C-alpha positions, -999 to +999 in steps of 0.1 A: -561+249+235-585+221+240-574+196+267-585+161+261-587+140+294-581+103+287-601+079+307-578+051+296-598+049+265-585+027+237-598+051+210-586+084+226-561+088+198-589+087+172-607+114+192-575+134+194-571+133+155-607+143+150-602+174+172-569+182+156-583+179+121-608+206+130-579+230+135-579+230+173-546+229+194-553+199+214-533+181+242-540+148+260-535+141+297-545+110+316-573+112+341-550+105+370-517+121+359-523+158+364-539+175+393-566+202+388-542+230+399-517+219+372-544+217+345-556+253+355-520+266+349-522+251+314-551+275+307-572+254+284-601+269+266-622+238+267-621+203+283-632+172+266-634+140+289-631+108+268-650+076+272-635+045+288-645+016+310-659+016+345-679+042+363-673+079+372-657+069+406-630+053+385-620+084+366-592+098+386-594+136+388-623+140+363-650+148+388-629+176+406-619+189+371-656+192+360-666+209+392-636+233+390-641+243+354-679+244+351-689+279+345-653+289+335-649+271+303-669+247+282-668+210+292-678+180+271-680+146+286-683+117+262-694+081+273-678+076+306-668+113+307-705+122+301-716+100+330-690+117+352-702+152+341-739+143+348-731+126+382-711+158+392-744+178+391-765+151+409-778+128+382-784+093+391-769+067+367-785+035+354-778+005+331-788+012+295-816-010+280-808-046+277-807-064+243-790-036+224-755-049+224-738-046+190-769-030+174-771+004+157-798+028+170-812+062+165-810+093+188-834+122+187-815+155+194-827+188+208-812+208+180-816+241+201-787+229+222-754+245+211-736+212+210-761+199+184-764+230+163-767+223+126-774+186+131-806+168+120-832+160+147-824+123+145-790+107+140-778+071+138-753+056+161-733+025+155-724+015+191-746+013+221-735+025+255-737+005+287-748+031+312-769+062+310-785+089+331-817+083+348-847+103+334-854+122+366-827+149+366-818+176+392-828+212+383-793+219+372-795+195+341-818+190+312-822+163+287-810+172+252-811+137+235-830+105+239-823+072+221-850+053+203-856+033+235-866+065+253-834+067+275-814+098+280-786+099+255-773+135+264-779+162+290-765+197+295-763+220+324-790+247+326-765+275+333-731+265+322-718+251+288-713+216+303-725+187+281-728+150+290-732+128+259-735+091+263-725+082+227-691+087+211-687+111+181-669+084+161-699+061+167-721+082+145-732+065+113-721+096+093-703+129+097-725+143+124-700+134+151-676+158+134-702+186+135-708+180+172-670+184+180-668+214+157-697+230+177-679+224+209-646+237+196-663+269+183-680+273+216-647+269+235-629+293+213-657+317+210-658+314+172-691+316+153 
């Protein structure tokens, strides 16, 4: 079971349907509805933290959940969820480049990362993100994607399958978002 943590994201149902269409058993809980102990009893095989508005401090139980499950099961943070995952491991956050609002942009991927397996080296995104991770990361994190402006677009933990992605899978200009989610589900369910 993949547990989708809703950060009060208006498009969480679209993400839910994408995950479900890939054949995963998926459930949604709000970020402040269920304590970490209760989520542990659900025995999820992977956690996905949705996007939303605000900053990581506004994400209810998310930071505690990421810390608790890191190293136990795969974790994917998207948008605000990605910022929370990166901040949990000491990354500083910053505003994204100005002047990009409403513009499509490209992202260069490190395709050696399990989350980007099978994707091209450059993908197109339709929606910019408002905040990102500063380029100087703690030793526990590494950059796995940069946007065309040189800013960090994704990072992953150096030891655990924890991925912090600033862009939404549904914001991809093609089917690559589906592939990214499929890679995460395969990782979570130990399927190759």
